[in-house]
N, C-alpha and C positions, 0 to 999 in steps of 0.2 A: 397292627402294633399300636400300642397307646402312645399318645404325644404326650411329651413332659408338660407339666402344669406347674406355672410360676405362681405361687401364691403370695399375696400381698403380706410381706413380714419385713422385719429388719428395720432398716432406717433408710429415709429418703431426704436427699440434699436438694433444696431449692435456692438458687441464686437469685438475687434481686427480689427476695421475699417480703421486702417493705413495701413493695408497690401493689397496687390493687388486684392486678393479675397474679402476681407471685403469691400473694396472700389467699385469693380464691383457690389457687392450685395447692397451696400448703394445708389449706382446710380440707380440700376433696381427699388429699392423699393421706391425712389423718383420719378421715371417715373410712377410707379403705382399710386401714388397719397398720399403716407405717407409722414408726416414730419419725418425727419430722425435723430436720434441721434448716433454718432459714438463714440465709448470709445476705448481709446488705450492709451498708454504712450505717453507723450507729445514728439513732434519731428517732423522731417521732413515728415514721413508718415502720420501722423494725419494731418498736415498742407496741404500736397498735396491732401487728400481726401477732406478736407473743401473746398479748391480751385476748386476742380472738382465738388462738389455738387453747389457751388456758381455759376460756369459756366453754369451749367445746370438749374439753376433757382430753386434749391431745397431749401426749408426752412429747416434748419438744426441747430444741436447744436453740437459743436466737443468738447468733454470732455476728458481732460488729465486725465486718471484715471490709477493707478497701481492695476492691478487685483489681485496681490498677497496680496493686503491689504483688508482683509475680510470686514471691515465695510466700506470701499469706495464704494463697489457695490451697496448696497441698497441705499446709499446716493445719487449715480449717478442716478439710476432708478427713484427715487423721484424727482430729479432735473429735468429728462426729463418729468416727469408728469406735473410738476408745470409750466414748460417753454414752452414746445410744445403741451400739451395737452394729453388726455388718450392716455396710452401706449397700444395699441392693438396687438402688434407684437413684438417678441424678437427673435434675431439670435445670438446664443452663437457660436462665430467663432474664438475667440482668442485661440492660442495655441502656445507652445514653443517646441522644438524638439531636444534637445541635442542628438549628435551622439555619444554614449559612450558605450563601451562593457559592459556587465551586471556586470562582476566582479569588474568593476572600478567606477560604480555609487556610488557617495557620497550621503550621506543623504541630504545634503544641495541642491545637483541637483535633486534628487528625489523629495524633499519637495517643489521646485519650480514647477516642472512638474505637480505634483498634484494640487498645489494651483491655477495655471493658466488654466489647461486643465480640472480639474475636479471639484474643490472646487467652482471656480468662476462660473462655469455652473450651479450648483446647487443654489448658492445664488442670481445669476441673475435671475434664473427662479423662485425662491422663491419670490423674491421682485416683479417680474412683475406680478406673479400669485395672489398676494395679492391685487394687483389693478384689475386685470382682474375678479377674481371670482364674486366680488359683481355686476359686469357689466354683467355677464353671457356670456361674449365673450373674444376671444383672440386666438392667435396661437404662438406657440414656435418651432423653428427649431434648433436642436443642431448639430452641424458639428462633426461628426465622422470621419472615414478614412478606405479605404479599408484595410489598414494593421491589422485592428483587425480580420478579417477573418482567416488569415493564419500566422500571426506573422512577424516580420522583425528584423533581426539581428542588434544590438547595438542600438535598439530603444526601449528597453523594458519599459521605463517609458512612452513614448508616446504612444504605442501600448495599454498598459493596461488602460491609461486613455481614449483612444477612445473607448475601449470596454465597459469601464464605461459610457461613453456618450449615447451609444445605449440602455444600462441597464436602464439608468436614463429616457431616452425617453419613454421607455415602462411602468416605474412604474408611471410616471407622466400622461402619456396618460389614464392609467387605473385610476388613482385617480382623475385626474382634469375633465376627459370627461363628469360626470354628471353635472358639472358647466358649460358646454359648450365651454371648452378650449381643442383646439387640440394641440398635441405635436408630431412630428415626427423628424426624423433624415435624415441628408444626408451624405453619404460616398463618400468623393472625391476620384479620383485616384490621379496620380502623375501630378499635373498641373504645367507649367512652372513657378515657384515664387523663391523668394530668398532662399527658404528652399532647393533648389537643391544644394547651395553651401556647405552643410554639407557633400556632396559626394565629394571624392577625385578628380574624373574625370566627372563634369557634362555633358560634352558632350557625353561620353560613356554611363553615366546613362541615357540620353534623348534616346539614341538608344536602351538601354535595355527595356525603357518603351514602346516604340512603338512597338518592338518586341513582347511584351506580351499583348499588346491591341488588340481587334479585329478591331477597327478603326486606321488605320495607320497615325495617325496625333496627334498632342497634342490638348488637350483641352484648351478652354478660360475661363477666368473668368466670362464672359457674359454668357456662357453656363451653368457653374455652379449656377449663379445668377438666370438663367431663373428657374431652379428647385426649388431653394429656394422661389422665388416668387409664384410658383405655390402652394407649401405647405402652404404659408401662405394666400393664395387668395381664392375668391370663389369657384373656380373650383374644389378644393380638400376639399370641406365643409364636405365630409363623408369619410374622410381618417384621422386616428390617430394611433399612436403607429407603424408606419412603418418606415423602413430605406430603403432609395433609393440610390443605388449605381450609381455615376456619373464618370465613369471611362473609357469610351470608349470600353466597353466590356472586362476588364480585369478579374474582378471577377464576376461570374454569380451566382445568388442564394442568 
């Protein structure tokens, strides 16, 4: 019996597309053949991603969306469907990561982290799945983090929501699988992004990262995007509910 093959087509939604990892993912998915929608706060990052997609000849839509606003998320996904065509892929990538000792975390800070890193993932996946299920196809990738494996000081909100991303992935894979929808997660290691500015000494932190990785160099956004592409594409058509670490061999298992 020949297995069904999912051809990259239709549109792909990338949240947090204004950041460097989201930008690399959007460009890779455009190269794969998707029309790409990037969602992020209006500003320089989103504009840069849009310009990069333009330069690459990728049909795209750059939507300024505040992912803290719950109602804005399904509205944005519906806009993508009506503007670019059927949403066949979703990458939940957006995240905030305040570096605050646990005893000093305020309710407002915690609420924002949950809203962006956890609730927005749930709502975006729900909005996309409502479109995918009637078609009997689609794939979702949720960005987690290797920090959920062993914890990380001063990032309790971030770490807990990234663990939630893995749990959500497994629950959705189980529930949506009978409808032909695959859901997987990617746990990046410490990629060189603006996130490193939360550390007091970014150069020292970079040395710490390489020391703990098996591969003694920093990863690139393109390398992360390649794994996301695989999990959305036809070569992973029998893979669902899994979490793939992309971290240079820092965490194993």
